[in-house]
C-alpha positions in Angstrom: -21.1 -1.2 29.3 -17.3 -1.5 29.1 -17.7 -4.5 26.7 -19.8 -2.4 24.4 -17.3 0.5 24.4 -14.4 -1.9 23.8 -16.3 -3.5 20.9 -17.2 -0.1 19.5 -13.5 1.0 19.7 -12.2 -2.2 18.0 -14.9 -2.5 15.3 -13.2 0.0 12.9 -9.9 -1.9 13.1 -11.5 -5.1 12.0 -13.8 -3.5 9.4 -10.9 -1.8 7.6 -9.3 -5.1 6.9 -12.6 -6.3 5.6 -12.5 -3.8 2.7 -8.8 -4.6 1.8 -8.5 -6.8 -1.2 -5.6 -8.4 -3.0 -5.4 -6.8 -6.4 -3.4 -8.1 -9.4 -2.2 -5.9 -12.2 0.1 -6.3 -15.2 2.7 -3.6 -15.8 4.3 -3.1 -19.2 8.1 -2.5 -18.6 9.4 -1.9 -22.2 12.9 -0.6 -21.2 14.1 -4.0 -19.8 16.9 -4.8 -22.3 18.8 -7.6 -20.7 18.1 -10.9 -18.9 19.1 -9.4 -15.5 16.8 -6.4 -15.7 13.8 -8.3 -14.3 15.8 -9.0 -11.1 16.0 -5.2 -10.4 12.4 -4.6 -11.3 11.2 -7.4 -9.1 13.3 -6.2 -6.2 11.9 -2.7 -6.5 8.4 -4.0 -6.5 8.9 -6.4 -3.6 10.3 -3.6 -1.5 6.9 -1.9 -1.4 4.9 -2.6 1.7 1.8 -4.5 0.6 3.2 -6.3 -2.4 2.5 -10.0 -2.0 4.0 -11.3 -5.3 5.8 -10.0 -8.3 6.6 -12.0 -11.4 8.7 -10.1 -13.9 9.5 -11.6 -17.4 12.1 -10.4 -19.7 10.7 -12.0 -22.8 7.3 -10.3 -22.5 8.6 -7.2 -20.7 5.8 -7.6 -18.2 5.5 -7.5 -14.5 2.5 -9.2 -12.9 2.1 -7.8 -9.3 -0.3 -8.9 -6.6 -0.7 -6.4 -3.7 -2.9 -5.5 -0.8 -4.9 -2.4 -2.0 -5.2 -1.1 1.6 -1.4 -0.7 1.7 -0.3 0.4 -1.8 -1.6 1.2 -5.2 -0.7 1.1 -8.9 0.9 4.5 -8.9 3.3 3.4 -6.2 4.2 0.3 -8.2 4.9 2.4 -11.3 6.9 4.9 -9.2 9.0 2.0 -7.8 9.9 0.6 -11.2 10.6 4.1 -12.6 12.9 5.0 -9.6 14.7 1.7 -10.3 15.4 2.9 -13.9 12.6 1.0 -15.6 9.6 3.2 -16.3 6.3 1.2 -16.5 2.7 1.7 -17.4 -0.4 -0.2 -16.4 -1.3 -2.8 -19.0 -4.2 -4.4 -17.3 -6.0 -5.1 -14.0 -7.2 -8.4 -12.6 -5.2 -10.9 -14.5 
């Protein structure tokens, strides 16, 4: 009986991670105007819990971000770049 109760209590913990997925989005960051701007943008994105990878390119003015969707979302990514002084918008999902 105790084993069943323990399994019932632990099941939700494991099932939550089952639904978490890594998402990849591309953000348009048009206000980057120098070669060092991507460093600040990348740092702001990497400081968000759940961000696995952030690639920011000055030439294209894009940030490609991979993140755990159970820990963060696109709005938080946009807020982070905006708070760093570089407002962004969602360009695409799943690239």
